[in-house]
C-alpha positions as CSV (number, residue, x, y, z in Angstrom):
1,M,89.1,102.4,124.0
2,R,92.5,104.5,123.4
3,A,92.9,106.4,119.6
4,L,95.5,104.3,118.4
5,D,93.6,101.0,119.3
6,R,90.4,102.5,117.2
7,K,93.2,103.6,114.2
8,M,94.5,100.0,114.3
9,L,91.0,98.7,113.8
10,R,90.6,101.1,111.3
11,D,93.5,99.8,109.6
12,L,92.5,96.7,109.7
13,R,89.3,97.2,107.6
14,R,91.0,99.0,105.4
15,I,93.5,96.7,104.7
16,W,91.3,93.6,105.4
17,A,91.9,91.6,102.1
18,Q,95.9,91.9,102.1
19,A,95.4,91.1,105.8
20,L,93.7,87.8,105.0
21,A,95.9,87.1,102.6
22,I,98.3,87.0,104.7
23,A,97.0,85.1,107.8
24,L,96.1,82.3,105.2
25,V,99.4,81.9,104.5
26,L,100.3,81.7,108.5
27,A,97.8,79.5,108.8
28,C,98.6,77.1,106.7
29,G,102.3,76.4,108.4
30,I,100.3,76.5,111.9
31,M,97.8,74.4,110.6
32,V,100.2,71.7,109.1
33,L,102.3,72.2,112.5
34,V,98.8,71.4,114.7
35,L,97.9,68.6,111.9
36,S,101.1,66.9,112.2
37,N,102.4,67.0,115.9
38,G,98.4,66.4,117.1
39,T,98.0,63.3,114.8
40,Q,101.1,62.0,116.2
41,R,100.6,62.2,119.4
42,S,97.0,60.8,119.1
43,L,98.3,57.7,117.5
44,V,101.2,57.5,119.8
45,E,98.4,57.8,122.8
46,T,95.8,55.5,121.2
47,R,98.5,52.9,120.1
48,A,100.1,53.2,123.5
49,A,96.7,52.2,125.6
50,Y,96.1,49.4,122.8
51,Y,99.4,47.5,123.7
52,E,99.2,48.3,127.7
53,R,95.0,47.1,127.8
54,H,96.0,44.2,125.4
55,R,99.5,43.1,126.8
56,F,101.3,43.8,123.5
57,A,104.4,41.2,123.8
58,D,107.9,43.2,123.7
59,V,110.3,40.2,122.0
60,F,109.0,37.5,119.7
61,A,110.7,34.4,118.5
62,G,110.1,31.5,116.4
63,A,111.4,27.8,116.3
64,T,110.8,24.6,113.9
65,R,109.6,22.3,117.0
66,A,110.9,23.3,120.6
67,P,109.4,21.3,124.1
68,L,106.9,23.3,126.0
69,G,109.3,22.0,129.3
70,L,111.4,24.8,127.6
71,V,108.9,27.6,128.5
72,D,109.9,27.6,132.3
73,R,113.5,28.1,131.6
74,I,112.6,31.3,129.3
75,A,110.5,32.7,131.8
76,A,113.6,32.5,133.8
77,I,116.0,34.2,131.5
78,D,116.7,38.3,134.0
79,G,114.8,40.6,133.0
80,V,111.9,38.2,131.4
81,A,108.2,38.6,132.9
82,L,106.4,37.0,131.1
83,A,106.8,33.9,128.6
84,E,103.7,32.5,126.5
85,P,104.1,29.7,124.4
86,R,101.8,29.1,121.1
87,I,101.7,27.5,117.2
88,G,101.3,29.7,114.2
89,F,101.7,28.8,110.7
90,D,100.4,29.8,107.3
91,A,97.4,28.3,105.9
92,V,95.7,28.4,102.4
93,L,91.9,28.8,102.0
94,D,88.6,27.7,99.7
95,L,86.2,30.8,100.3
96,E,83.1,30.2,98.7
97,G,82.9,33.1,95.7
98,M,86.8,33.4,95.6
99,A,88.1,31.9,92.9
100,E,91.8,32.4,93.8
101,P,92.5,31.0,97.6
102,A,93.0,33.1,99.9
103,T,96.0,32.6,102.6
104,A,96.0,33.5,106.4
105,R,98.2,32.9,109.3
106,I,96.4,30.2,111.9
107,L,97.9,31.1,115.4
108,S,97.0,29.1,118.9
109,L,94.2,30.1,121.8
110,P,95.4,28.5,124.8
111,A,92.8,25.7,126.6
112,S,92.6,27.8,129.6
113,G,91.0,30.6,127.3
114,L,92.6,34.2,125.2
115,P,96.2,34.4,125.7
116,V,98.3,36.1,128.5
117,L,99.7,38.0,126.1
118,N,98.4,40.1,122.8
119,V,95.1,39.7,124.0
120,P,92.8,39.4,121.0
121,L,89.7,41.7,122.0
122,L,86.6,40.0,121.2
123,R,84.1,42.1,118.6
124,A,81.3,39.5,118.0
125,G,80.5,36.4,118.4
126,R,81.8,34.3,120.9
127,R,85.3,32.8,122.1
128,P,85.8,28.9,120.1
129,D,84.5,26.1,122.7
130,P,87.7,24.5,124.0
131,L,86.1,20.7,123.0
132,V,85.5,21.5,119.4
133,A,88.1,21.6,117.5
134,D,86.7,23.0,114.4
135,E,85.5,26.4,115.6
136,V,87.8,29.5,115.1
137,L,88.1,33.3,115.4
138,L,88.6,36.0,112.9
139,A,90.3,38.5,112.4
140,E,87.5,41.4,112.1
141,P,88.7,43.2,108.6
142,F,88.9,39.7,106.8
143,A,86.0,38.4,108.2
144,L,83.7,41.3,107.2
145,A,85.8,41.7,103.9
146,N,84.8,37.6,103.2
147,G,81.0,37.9,104.6
148,L,82.7,35.5,107.3
149,R,79.7,36.2,110.5
150,P,79.6,34.5,113.2
151,G,78.1,30.5,112.6
152,A,79.4,31.0,108.7
153,R,81.8,28.1,107.8
154,F,84.8,27.7,105.1
155,R,87.6,25.7,104.5
156,A,91.2,25.6,104.9
157,I,94.3,23.1,104.6
158,L,95.2,22.2,107.5
159,G,98.2,19.5,107.8
160,G,97.7,18.5,104.0
161,R,94.4,17.8,104.6
162,L,90.9,20.2,103.5
163,R,88.6,20.9,106.6
164,E,86.0,22.4,107.2
165,L,86.2,25.5,110.1
166,T,83.2,27.5,111.6
167,V,83.0,31.2,112.8
168,T,82.4,31.7,116.4
169,G,83.5,35.7,116.4
170,H,85.2,38.7,115.4
171,V,88.3,39.9,116.9
172,L,91.1,42.8,117.0
173,S,94.3,42.0,118.1
174,P,97.6,44.9,119.1
175,E,99.9,42.6,117.2
176,F,98.2,42.6,114.0
177,I,97.4,46.5,113.9
178,Y,98.9,46.7,109.9
179,T,97.7,43.2,108.2
180,I,100.2,42.5,105.3
181,A,100.6,38.8,104.3
182,P,104.2,37.2,103.6
183,G,105.8,38.0,100.8
184,S,103.0,40.7,99.3
185,M,103.2,44.5,99.9
186,M,99.7,46.0,100.9
187,P,97.3,45.1,102.9
188,D,94.3,42.8,101.4
189,D,91.4,41.9,103.8
190,R,89.9,40.0,101.5
191,R,92.5,37.3,100.5
192,F,94.8,37.5,104.1
193,G,93.6,37.0,107.3
194,L,94.1,35.9,110.8
195,I,92.9,32.9,112.4
196,W,92.7,32.1,116.3
197,M,92.5,28.1,116.8
198,N,92.3,26.1,119.8
199,E,95.3,24.9,120.9
200,E,94.9,21.0,120.5
201,A,93.4,21.6,117.1
202,A,96.2,23.5,116.4
203,A,98.6,21.6,117.7
204,A,97.4,18.5,115.9
205,A,97.5,20.0,112.4
206,E,101.3,20.9,112.4
207,D,102.2,17.6,114.3
208,L,103.0,19.8,117.1
209,D,101.9,17.6,120.3
210,G,103.4,18.6,123.5
211,A,105.6,21.6,121.6
212,F,105.4,25.3,120.4
213,N,107.1,27.2,117.4
214,E,106.6,30.7,118.5
215,V,106.5,32.6,121.7
216,V,106.5,35.9,123.1
217,L,107.9,37.6,125.9
218,S,107.2,40.8,127.8
219,L,109.7,42.4,129.7
220,T,110.4,44.2,133.2
221,R,110.3,47.6,133.4
222,G,114.6,48.5,132.7
223,A,115.9,45.2,131.4
224,S,117.8,45.4,128.6
225,E,116.1,43.8,125.3
226,A,119.6,42.4,123.9
227,A,120.6,40.6,127.0
228,V,117.0,38.5,126.7
229,I,117.0,38.0,122.7
230,E,120.3,37.2,122.8
231,A,119.7,34.1,125.8
232,L,116.4,33.6,123.4
233,D,118.9,32.9,120.7
234,Q,121.1,30.7,122.8
235,M,118.1,28.4,123.9
236,L,115.9,28.1,121.0
237,A,119.0,27.4,118.8
238,P,118.9,23.5,119.2
239,Y,115.3,23.4,117.6
240,G,115.2,25.4,114.8
241,G,115.2,29.0,116.1
242,T,115.0,31.3,113.3
243,G,116.2,34.8,115.9
244,A,114.4,36.5,118.5
245,H,113.5,40.2,118.0
246,G,112.0,42.9,119.6
247,R,109.1,45.7,119.0
248,D,111.2,47.6,116.3
249,R,111.1,43.7,113.7
250,Q,107.6,43.2,114.1
251,V,106.0,44.2,111.4
252,S,103.0,45.8,112.1
253,H,104.4,47.9,114.6
254,A,107.3,48.9,112.1
255,F,104.8,49.8,109.4
256,L,103.3,52.0,112.4
257,D,106.1,53.2,113.2
258,S,107.2,54.3,109.8
259,E,104.0,56.2,109.4
260,L,105.1,58.6,112.7
261,E,108.3,59.3,111.5
262,Q,106.9,60.8,108.5
263,L,104.7,62.5,111.0
264,R,107.4,64.0,112.2
265,A,109.1,64.7,109.4
266,M,106.6,66.7,108.2
267,A,106.4,69.0,111.0
268,V,109.5,70.1,110.4
269,I,110.1,70.4,107.1
270,L,106.8,72.0,105.9
271,P,105.8,74.7,108.3
272,P,108.9,76.8,108.2
273,I,108.3,77.8,104.5
274,F,105.3,78.9,105.2
275,L,106.5,81.0,108.3
276,I,108.9,82.8,106.3
277,V,107.2,83.6,103.8
278,S,104.8,85.2,106.1
279,A,107.2,87.0,107.5
280,F,108.3,88.4,104.2
281,L,104.9,89.7,103.9
282,V,104.4,91.3,106.9
283,N,106.7,93.3,106.3
284,M,105.8,94.4,102.8
285,V,102.5,95.2,103.9
286,L,103.5,96.8,107.7
287,G,106.2,98.3,105.7
288,R,103.9,100.1,102.6
289,L,101.5,101.0,105.7
290,I,104.2,103.4,107.6
291,A,105.6,104.7,104.5
292,L,101.9,106.4,103.5
293,E,101.5,107.7,107.4
294,R,104.9,109.1,107.4
295,R,103.2,112.5,108.6
296,Q,101.0,110.8,111.0
297,I,104.4,109.0,112.7
298,G,105.0,112.6,112.8
299,L,102.3,114.5,113.7
300,L,102.1,111.9,116.6
301,K,105.4,112.2,117.8
302,A,104.9,116.3,117.8
303,V,101.7,115.7,120.1
304,G,104.0,113.7,122.3
305,Y,103.6,110.0,121.9
306,S,106.6,108.0,122.6
307,T,108.6,106.3,119.6
308,A,108.1,102.9,122.1
309,V,104.4,103.8,121.7
310,I,104.1,104.4,118.7
311,A,106.3,101.3,117.7
312,R,103.6,99.2,119.9
313,H,100.9,100.2,118.2
314,Y,102.1,99.0,114.2
315,L,103.5,95.9,116.5
316,K,99.8,95.7,117.7
317,L,98.7,95.8,113.8
318,G,100.9,92.9,113.0
319,L,99.7,90.9,115.7
320,G,96.3,91.3,115.0
321,I,97.0,89.6,111.8
322,G,99.1,86.7,113.9
323,I,96.5,85.9,115.9
324,L,94.3,86.0,112.9
325,G,96.0,83.6,111.6
326,V,97.0,81.4,114.5
327,L,93.0,81.2,115.4
328,I,92.5,80.0,111.5
329,G,95.1,77.5,111.7
330,W,94.5,76.0,115.2
331,A,90.8,75.5,113.6
332,A,91.7,74.1,110.7
333,G,95.0,71.9,112.2
334,W,92.6,70.4,115.1
335,W,89.7,69.5,112.4
336,L,91.9,67.8,110.4
337,G,94.4,66.2,112.6
338,L,90.7,64.9,113.9
339,G,90.1,63.5,110.0
340,L,93.1,62.2,109.4
341,T,93.6,60.5,113.3
342,R,90.4,58.7,112.2
343,L,91.6,57.7,108.6
344,Y,94.9,56.4,110.5
345,A,92.8,54.2,113.2
346,D,91.0,52.4,110.3
347,F,93.9,51.9,108.1
348,F,95.8,50.1,111.2
349,R,92.6,49.0,112.7
350,F,92.3,50.3,116.1
351,P,89.4,49.0,118.1
352,W,89.4,52.6,119.5
353,L,90.6,56.3,119.0
354,I,91.9,58.7,121.7
355,H,92.2,62.0,120.0
356,V,94.7,64.2,122.0
357,P,96.3,66.5,120.1
358,G,98.0,67.8,123.4
359,A,98.1,71.8,124.0
360,G,102.1,71.3,122.6
361,A,101.5,71.7,119.5
362,F,99.2,74.5,119.7
363,V,101.0,76.6,122.4
364,L,104.4,76.1,120.2
365,S,102.6,77.0,116.6
366,G,100.7,80.0,118.6
367,A,104.4,81.2,119.8
368,L,105.8,80.5,116.0
369,G,103.3,82.1,114.2
370,L,103.0,85.6,116.8
371,A,106.8,85.4,117.1
372,T,107.0,85.3,113.2
373,V,104.8,88.4,112.5
374,V,106.1,90.3,115.1
375,L,110.4,89.8,113.4
376,G,108.3,90.4,110.2
377,A,106.8,93.7,111.3
378,L,109.8,95.1,113.4
379,R,112.7,95.9,110.3
380,A,109.4,98.3,108.8
381,V,108.7,99.6,112.1
382,L,111.5,100.2,113.2
383,A,113.5,101.8,110.4
384,S,109.8,104.0,110.5
385,V,109.2,105.2,113.8
386,R,112.9,106.6,114.7
387,L,112.8,109.3,112.5
388,P,112.4,112.4,114.1
389,P,108.9,114.2,114.0
390,A,110.7,116.9,111.4
391,V,111.9,114.7,109.0
392,A,108.6,112.3,109.4
393,M,106.4,114.8,108.4
394,A,108.2,116.0,106.1
395,P,107.3,114.1,102.7
396,P,110.1,111.3,101.5
397,A,112.9,112.8,98.9
398,P,111.8,111.1,95.7
399,P,113.7,108.7,94.1
400,L,117.0,109.9,91.7
401,F,115.9,108.3,88.4
402,R,118.5,108.4,85.9
403,R,118.9,106.5,82.4
404,G,120.4,103.2,83.1
405,W,121.1,99.9,81.0
406,V,117.5,99.4,81.3
407,D,116.5,102.3,79.5
408,R,119.2,101.8,76.5
409,L,118.3,97.9,76.1
410,G,114.5,99.1,75.7
411,G,115.3,101.6,73.7
412,A,117.7,99.3,71.4
413,L,115.0,97.0,71.2
414,R,112.2,99.5,70.8
415,F,110.0,98.6,74.0
416,R,106.8,100.8,75.0
417,Q,106.5,103.2,77.0
418,T,104.1,100.6,79.4
419,T,106.9,97.6,79.3
420,M,109.4,99.9,80.2
421,M,107.7,101.4,83.1
422,I,107.3,97.9,84.5
423,L,111.4,97.0,83.6
424,R,112.2,100.0,85.5
425,S,109.7,99.9,88.5
426,V,111.4,96.2,88.8
427,T,115.4,97.4,89.2
428,R,115.1,100.7,90.7
429,W,113.1,99.1,94.0
430,P,115.2,95.6,93.4
431,G,114.3,94.5,97.7
432,R,110.6,94.9,96.8
433,A,110.7,92.8,93.6
434,A,113.5,90.0,95.3
435,I,110.5,89.8,98.4
436,T,107.6,89.1,95.4
437,V,110.7,86.5,93.7
438,F,111.0,84.7,96.7
439,G,107.2,84.4,97.7
440,V,107.1,82.5,94.5
441,V,109.5,80.5,94.5
442,A,108.3,79.4,98.3
443,S,104.9,78.7,96.3
444,V,106.4,76.6,93.2
445,A,109.1,74.4,95.4
446,V,105.8,73.4,98.2
447,L,104.1,72.2,94.9
448,V,107.1,70.3,93.0
449,A,108.5,69.1,96.3
450,S,104.7,67.5,97.1
451,F,103.8,66.2,93.3
452,F,106.8,64.5,93.4
453,T,105.5,61.6,95.9
454,F,103.3,61.2,92.5
455,D,106.4,60.7,91.0
456,A,108.7,58.6,93.3
457,M,105.1,56.4,93.4
458,D,105.4,56.1,89.2
459,V,109.0,55.1,90.0
460,M,108.0,52.5,92.9
461,M,105.4,50.8,91.1
462,D,107.5,50.8,87.9
463,E,110.4,49.1,89.5
464,M,108.3,46.9,92.1
465,F,105.1,45.9,89.3
466,V,107.2,45.7,86.4
467,R,110.8,45.6,85.9
468,S,111.7,44.1,89.2
469,N,108.6,41.2,89.7
470,R,107.3,40.1,86.4
471,Q,105.9,37.4,87.7
472,E,102.1,36.7,87.9
473,V,102.2,34.3,90.8
474,T,104.4,33.2,93.3
475,L,103.5,30.5,95.4
476,M,105.4,30.5,99.2
477,L,106.6,26.4,100.5
478,D,105.3,25.3,103.6
479,A,109.2,23.9,104.0
480,A,112.0,24.2,101.7
481,R,112.5,21.7,98.9
482,N,115.0,20.7,96.3
483,A,115.5,22.2,92.9
484,A,113.0,19.0,91.6
485,A,110.0,21.6,92.9
486,V,110.8,24.2,90.4
487,Q,110.1,22.0,87.5
488,D,107.2,20.6,89.3
489,A,105.9,23.9,89.0
490,A,106.7,24.8,85.6
491,N,104.0,21.8,84.9
492,L,101.0,23.1,87.2
493,P,98.3,24.7,84.7
494,G,99.2,27.7,82.4
495,V,102.5,28.0,83.6
496,T,104.9,29.3,80.9
497,L,108.0,29.9,83.1
498,A,109.3,28.8,86.9
499,E,111.7,30.2,89.1
500,G,112.8,29.2,92.6
501,A,114.3,31.7,95.8
502,F,115.5,30.7,98.4
503,A,114.8,33.0,101.7
504,L,116.2,32.4,105.4
505,P,116.2,34.6,108.6
506,V,120.0,35.7,109.5
507,R,121.2,38.5,111.8
508,L,124.1,41.2,110.7
509,R,126.6,42.2,113.0
510,H,129.4,44.5,113.1
511,G,130.8,45.8,115.4
512,P,128.1,47.0,118.5
513,L,125.4,47.2,115.5
514,S,122.8,44.2,115.0
515,R,119.9,43.5,112.3
516,L,117.7,40.7,112.1
517,V,116.7,40.6,107.9
518,G,116.1,38.3,105.9
519,L,119.1,37.1,103.1
520,Q,117.6,36.1,99.5
521,G,119.5,33.9,97.6
522,R,118.9,35.0,94.0
523,A,120.0,32.6,91.0
524,P,121.7,34.8,88.5
525,E,120.0,34.0,85.3
526,A,116.6,34.7,87.0
527,V,113.9,36.5,84.3
528,L,111.5,37.1,86.9
529,A,112.3,38.3,90.2
530,R,115.1,40.4,89.5
531,L,117.7,43.0,91.6
532,L,117.5,46.2,90.2
533,D,120.0,49.2,91.1
534,D,118.7,53.0,91.2
535,R,119.4,53.8,87.8
536,G,116.9,50.4,87.0
537,R,119.6,48.0,85.6
538,V,119.9,44.5,86.7
539,V,122.2,44.0,89.3
540,A,124.8,41.6,88.5
541,L,125.3,39.1,91.6
542,P,129.0,38.6,92.8
543,G,130.5,34.9,92.9
544,T,130.4,36.1,96.9
545,G,129.1,38.8,98.8
546,L,126.5,41.0,99.5
547,V,124.4,43.4,98.4
548,M,122.3,45.2,100.9
549,A,119.8,47.9,100.7
550,E,120.8,51.7,101.2
551,S,118.6,52.4,104.8
552,L,120.3,49.4,106.2
553,A,123.6,50.0,105.0
554,R,123.6,53.0,107.2
555,E,122.1,51.4,110.1
556,L,125.2,49.2,110.2
557,R,127.2,51.7,109.3
558,L,129.1,49.7,106.4
559,A,130.3,50.7,102.8
560,P,131.2,48.5,99.6
561,G,134.3,46.4,100.7
562,D,133.6,46.2,104.4
563,R,133.0,42.7,105.9
564,V,130.2,41.9,107.9
565,T,128.9,38.9,110.2
566,V,126.6,37.0,109.5
567,D,125.0,34.4,111.6
568,L,122.5,32.1,110.5
569,L,119.7,31.4,112.2
570,A,118.5,28.0,110.5
571,P,120.5,25.1,109.1
572,P,124.0,24.9,109.2
573,R,123.2,27.6,112.1
574,E,127.0,28.8,111.2
575,T,128.6,32.7,111.4
576,W,130.3,33.8,108.2
577,E,132.1,37.1,107.2
578,V,131.2,37.9,103.9
579,P,132.3,40.9,102.1
580,V,129.6,44.0,101.3
581,V,130.0,44.2,97.2
582,A,127.3,46.5,97.0
583,V,124.4,49.1,98.5
584,I,121.9,49.7,96.4
585,R,118.2,51.8,97.6
586,Q,115.6,49.5,98.2
587,S,112.1,50.4,98.1
588,L,110.8,48.2,99.9
589,G,112.4,46.2,103.3
590,Q,115.3,45.8,104.1
591,D,116.4,42.4,102.6
592,V,120.1,41.4,102.0
593,H,120.8,39.3,98.4
594,M,123.7,36.6,97.9
595,A,123.9,34.6,94.3
596,A,122.5,31.3,95.0
597,P,125.2,29.3,94.0
598,A,127.5,31.3,96.6
599,L,125.0,30.3,98.9
600,F,124.6,27.2,98.7
601,A,127.8,26.2,98.6
602,L,129.1,28.4,102.4
603,M,126.5,26.1,103.2
604,R,127.6,22.7,102.2
605,Q,123.9,22.3,100.5
606,T,122.3,21.1,97.6
607,P,120.3,24.0,96.1
608,Q,117.1,24.5,97.5
609,V,113.7,26.2,97.3
610,N,111.0,27.7,99.5
611,R,108.8,30.2,97.2
612,L,108.4,29.8,93.4
613,H,107.9,32.5,91.2
614,L,105.4,32.1,88.2
615,S,104.7,33.1,84.3
616,V,101.2,32.2,84.0
617,E,99.4,32.3,80.8
618,A,95.7,34.5,81.8
619,R,93.3,32.1,80.8
620,A,94.9,29.3,82.5
621,M,94.6,31.6,85.8
622,P,91.4,29.9,87.2
623,A,92.9,26.6,86.8
624,L,96.4,27.2,88.3
625,L,94.4,28.7,91.1
626,D,92.3,25.4,91.5
627,Q,95.5,23.6,91.9
628,V,96.9,25.5,94.3
629,K,93.9,25.2,96.6
630,R,94.2,21.4,96.4
631,T,98.1,21.6,97.1
632,P,99.0,21.1,100.4
633,A,103.0,21.7,100.0
634,V,102.0,25.7,99.4
635,A,101.6,27.5,102.6
636,G,100.5,31.3,100.7
637,L,100.9,33.2,97.5
638,V,100.7,36.8,95.6
639,I,98.9,37.0,92.8
640,W,100.8,40.6,91.5
641,A,98.3,41.7,89.8
642,E,95.9,41.8,92.6
643,V,99.0,43.4,95.2
644,R,99.4,46.1,92.2
645,R,95.4,47.3,91.9
646,Q,95.2,47.3,96.3
647,F,98.7,49.3,96.2
648,E,97.4,51.5,93.0
649,T,93.6,51.8,95.2
650,T,95.5,52.5,98.4
651,M,98.3,55.2,97.1
652,S,95.6,56.9,94.2
653,E,93.1,57.5,97.5
654,N,95.9,58.9,99.7
655,L,97.3,60.7,97.1
656,R,94.3,62.5,95.9
657,I,93.7,63.8,98.9
658,M,97.1,65.0,99.4
659,T,97.0,67.0,95.9
660,V,94.1,69.3,96.9
661,I,95.9,69.8,100.4
662,Y,99.1,70.9,99.0
663,S,98.0,72.8,95.8
664,I,95.1,75.0,98.0
665,L,98.8,75.4,99.8
666,G,101.0,76.5,97.2
667,M,97.8,78.7,95.7
668,L,97.3,80.5,99.3
669,I,101.6,81.5,99.2
670,T,101.0,82.6,95.3
671,I,97.7,84.6,96.5
672,G,99.5,86.2,99.7
673,V,102.3,87.1,97.7
674,I,101.2,88.4,94.2
675,Y,97.9,90.1,96.2
676,N,100.1,91.6,98.0
677,A,102.6,93.0,95.8
678,A,99.9,94.0,93.3
679,R,97.5,96.3,96.1
680,I,101.3,97.6,97.2
681,Q,101.9,98.8,93.5
682,L,98.8,99.8,93.0
683,S,98.6,102.3,96.2
684,E,102.3,103.5,95.2
685,R,101.9,103.7,91.2
686,A,98.0,105.2,91.6
687,H,99.4,109.0,90.4
688,E,101.5,107.3,87.6
689,L,98.2,104.9,86.7
690,A,96.4,107.7,86.9
691,S,98.3,110.0,84.7
692,L,98.1,107.6,81.8
693,R,94.8,107.4,81.8
694,V,94.5,110.8,81.6
695,L,97.6,111.2,79.0
696,G,94.6,108.7,76.6
697,F,96.1,105.2,77.5
698,T,93.2,102.8,77.6
699,R,92.4,100.6,80.7
700,A,93.8,97.6,79.0
701,E,97.2,99.3,78.5
702,V,97.4,101.1,82.2
703,G,96.2,97.4,83.4
704,Y,99.1,95.9,81.6
705,V,101.4,97.7,83.8
706,L,100.2,97.0,86.8
707,V,99.6,93.0,86.0
708,G,102.8,92.8,84.0
709,E,105.3,93.7,86.9
710,V,104.0,90.9,89.3
711,M,103.5,88.5,86.2
712,L,107.1,89.3,85.1
713,L,108.4,88.8,88.1
714,A,106.2,85.4,88.8
715,V,108.0,84.2,85.6
716,L,111.5,85.2,86.6
717,A,110.7,83.2,90.6
718,V,109.7,79.5,88.7
719,P,113.2,78.5,87.8
720,L,114.0,79.6,90.6
721,G,111.4,77.5,92.5
722,W,111.8,74.3,90.3
723,L,115.5,74.3,91.7
724,A,113.9,75.2,95.4
725,G,111.5,72.1,95.1
726,Y,114.3,69.8,93.6
727,G,115.9,70.5,97.1
728,F,113.0,70.6,98.7
729,A,112.2,67.0,97.4
730,A,115.4,65.7,98.5
731,L,114.9,66.5,102.2
732,M,111.4,65.2,102.0
733,V,113.3,61.6,100.4
734,E,115.6,62.1,103.5
735,G,112.6,62.8,106.2
736,F,110.3,60.3,104.8
737,S,112.3,57.3,103.9
738,T,112.2,55.1,107.1
739,D,113.4,51.3,107.4
740,V,109.9,50.7,105.5
741,V,109.8,52.4,102.2
742,S,112.6,54.0,100.5
743,L,111.3,56.9,98.2
744,P,113.2,57.7,95.2
745,L,114.4,61.1,94.4
746,A,112.4,61.0,91.3
747,V,110.9,64.6,89.5
748,A,109.2,64.1,86.4
749,R,109.1,67.2,84.0
750,R,105.4,66.8,84.3
751,T,105.4,67.9,88.0
752,Y,107.6,70.7,87.0
753,A,105.2,71.9,84.4
754,I,102.2,71.6,86.4
755,A,103.8,73.2,89.5
756,A,104.1,76.3,87.3
757,L,101.2,76.6,85.7
758,I,99.2,76.1,88.8
759,V,101.3,78.8,90.3
760,L,101.3,81.2,87.3
761,G,97.7,80.9,87.0
762,T,97.2,82.1,90.9
763,A,99.5,84.7,90.4
764,L,96.7,86.2,87.4
765,V,94.0,85.5,88.9
766,S,95.2,87.2,92.1
767,A,96.7,90.2,89.7
768,L,93.5,90.7,87.7
769,A,91.7,91.2,91.5
770,V,93.6,93.8,91.7
771,R,93.5,95.1,88.3
772,R,89.4,95.6,88.7
773,R,90.0,98.4,91.3
774,L,91.6,100.4,88.5
775,D,88.7,100.4,87.1
776,H,87.1,102.3,90.4
777,I,90.2,104.5,90.8
778,D,89.2,108.2,91.5
779,I,91.6,110.1,89.0
780,V,91.3,113.4,90.2
781,G,92.0,111.9,94.0
782,A,95.1,109.9,92.7
783,L,96.6,113.3,90.7
784,K,96.3,115.9,93.4
785,A,100.0,116.3,94.4
786,R,100.9,115.5,98.2
787,E,103.5,118.3,99.7
């Protein structure tokens, strides 16, 4: 081993604590990059394999009643590889031990056995006997949540009749990786499930003998999805077609895509912060180390070492820190990525997991990590090794001190000498102070931007469960009914107020852009289900025109005042030109809204409802739910208290994990910055601090000089960190908001306070850890004059 390599190892041992602090900060950035990219890649690979093996469809469409003979024409559409009809409908279930009714989506199984597309994966039991009408398969999560094992029986309302069904097996389906009930916001495996039953039994229940109401297609390679959808819509229009769509509008696929988008955003937004801070820390530490070794550098040059060799020596020292950080980041990223992928696999109901983080994430993160430390070290290295030997061996010129505004201010305010030492140090070395401030600002910003997700969730929950949806129960009807249904609902047990709502599928077109969405007809006088704007105010729906979500308006490139083409996919199946009157932030989904009177006037129909919002007395809730179980017209229901409980449970678990992770990340930045700053202060000012001890200052007073400076810089950085954190939160809103979820930009005062307390507390602990070294300082050695 060469002499300079042995020196490098000795230097690393001597500054091991500072090197470890830098390596941990760098490792955070590497970890986030590997974690997000690796998890995203694993989910994409798992989903792709699942889709391919079980032939997930490319196009989905619904109708009221289409003859089976139409399937051959559909299959002949240019670009269609396979076309499979089926029967699908919603049903209310009466499960033993559950007071409230559960709901389910019923799907038919072909007489020949399993479907050709969206093939269910049998996990337990057997397939239903085609000759037995009441045998069914259940989605595994729903079956396990309700203890419905193969052989169990339960009751369901099918075709207006209460029937007893027998479970023969459990399955998973690529079509329902993420399962959510109509009108709900979160998965609820106990109250909503999927049921596959024999085609003959499903047709009899819905009076669809010789017909179908759903069709799924797979496309040939290179086929135009838009052209196939257009042709399919034209064929199904006479039979009550409700609009074909691709995978992008399929609920399960869209939710999973939303999560993948958020992982991509995390990989772009978070790592640069840690890498930039790491570069500054490397510059701080190597700059100080090189300054202390000026004489050795001059001596090395004098005995024949070239500038390039010496520069490589110090760059290798920086690379040693970088390699340590990269290795720690790789290990943590791989381990956490595996755990996160498993969580996603459970949450999204994959039957298996393909964990393939891929070499790309490791190569990219490693290259960025090493480039970061090299760039951080380069400035300090080049500034020193360029000195001629004679200059390098001479001690640096002492700083020029003169009385400035700080001294005059301190004299006027009668500051103690120790306080003046702190202020002079900050003002006379502003560059060094700026680096410390920048690191603390980054730490505060990371914490503010991380904890803002709690504030966003609070705003969303208040909006969804307190101010917007104020009903206790929402009933989905099996078909549109006239307004008398609202009065009938008001007479149900315990109902104090009933409101009707109407929704129908439409396709919006603006130039070459189009989108399949739901059009909500809202009663202007509604007090239960209300539409709110960005400030929480009730939106007054105009007499004509649409109100739409911001994300949808961006996709279609629409603004208030523009006109959009609306294709109705339900009777009277007309095309309208309607103005956009307002654009609002919508937390979930991309529905468009119109005043119900204006909607029905355009449709030239009497008012109708297909869902009912109910305000219910708590004591009467059991009686109401019992009545719903015996009401054939109800195809599904949402109990908002349960939706909120599910939402809070899911969010609290996820956010608790995020809180721990992001708190650690923010604290590591603070530790890396403050610890290194304090260590450098101690090494540079050892002579001064030792002189104070000789002059009679106590250990506490001397420690105050060291700790006070870094804490002053930390306090000054906090407000700047708040501003940076708000901007960072805005970037997260932009990056994490998707078609499915739109985060509000809301940062509470509590978040700013928590971030400040964590950073200042961590900074104080880090500074005090260095302060302890003062008790063991060699006063005699520190007081020796240097040449």
